N, C-alpha and C positions, 0 to 999 in steps of 0.2 A: 676735374670736377671736384668741388669741395664736399666735405663730409656733411651729410644731412641727418646724422644720427642725433639722438637726444638722450637725456638722462632723466629718469623720474625717480625721485626719492620717496619711496612708499611710506616711510615713517613720517615724513613731513605731511603727506596727505592724511594719514591717520591722526596726526596731531591737529590738523586743521578741522577734521571731523569732530574731535573732542572739544575744540574751541567753539565750534558751532553749537554743540550740545550745551555747553556752558551758557552761551548767549540765549538759547531757547529757554533754559531754566530762568535766566535773569529776566526774561520778558514777562514771566508770571507775576513778579512783584508789582510793577506798575499797573498791570491789568487787575490784580487783586485789589490794589488801592482804588482804582477807578470804580470797581464794583462796590466798594464801601461808600463811595460818594453818592451813589444813587439810592442807597438803602435808607438814608435819613432825610426827612424833609428839610429843605432850606428855609430858614426864617429870615427873610429880608425885611420884614416889617409889614405894616398895614398901609401901603400906598399903592397907587394905581399900577405902577410898573413892576411891582414885586412879582406878580404872576407871570409876566413875560420874561423876567429875569430867571425865574425858576425853570421855565420851559427852555430858555436859551441854554441854561446850565446843563439840563438833562440832555439836550441835543449835542452840546459840546462833549459831554462825557461819552455818549453813545458813539460819536464820530471818532474820538480818541481810542475807544475800545476797538472799533473797526480798523483803524490804522495800525494799532498794535497787532491785531490778528493778521493783517496783511504782511507786516514785517516778520512775524513768527512763521507764517507760511513760506515766505521767501527764504528765510534762514533754513527751514526744514527742507525745502527744495534743494538749496545749495548743499546741505548735508547729504541728501540722498544722491545727488549727482556725484559729489566727491567720493562717497563710499562706493558707488558703482564703478567709477574710474579706477580707484585704488584696487578694488577687487579684480577688475579686468586686467590691470597690469600685473598683479600678483599671480593670477591664473596664467597669463602669458609667460611670465618668468618661469613658473613651474613646468609649463608645457615645453618650453625651449630647453630647460635644464634636463628634463626627461628625454627629449629627443637627442640632445647632445650626448647624454650618458649612453643611450641605446646605440647610437651610431658609433660612438667611441668603443663600446664593448664589442660590437660586431667587427670593427676593423682592428681590434686589439690595441688601440691607441692608449687605453687606460691600464694595460697590463703592468707596465713598469711602475706606475703610481700605486696601483693596488697591491703589488707585491712589496713595495716599499712600506706601505701601511699595514702589511700583514693580512690583506684582504684578497689576495690574488687567488686564482684557481688552483695553484699548487699548494696552498696552505690550508690547513684545517682550522675551522673556527671552533671546533669542539676538541680542544686540546686536553681536557681533563679525563678523557676516557680512551680506552684502547678498543677500537672497533674491529680489530683483526680476529677476534675470537679467542686469542691467547689469554694467558693469565697475567695479571699485573704483578710486577716485581716489587 
């Protein structure tokens, strides 16, 4: 049976979330510009089609604003999903690491490593004091 494991690079997911945030902020510029287009009346002149051109322009601006809002919503959704996935994997990693540490401690598998690092049960982490009740020399 072949290996069905996978590797998730959490930092890449977090980088992607930051990129999506940048894209959301970038979406505000075109939307702000479209807002200014509707603030001032368009002066196409005094001919019959001028009124319908103004109406068509307003409708096009409104449609573009709606489309930009849909894109912003899609990017926000992608950001939320990516954040949820990254948080889920980070939590799973922490949970597995905790379980491995606990089971390794119970079986004594970590004792050689902990004593090598000076963190074993036989070493004192409080080396600056004498807890035996005697006097310091």
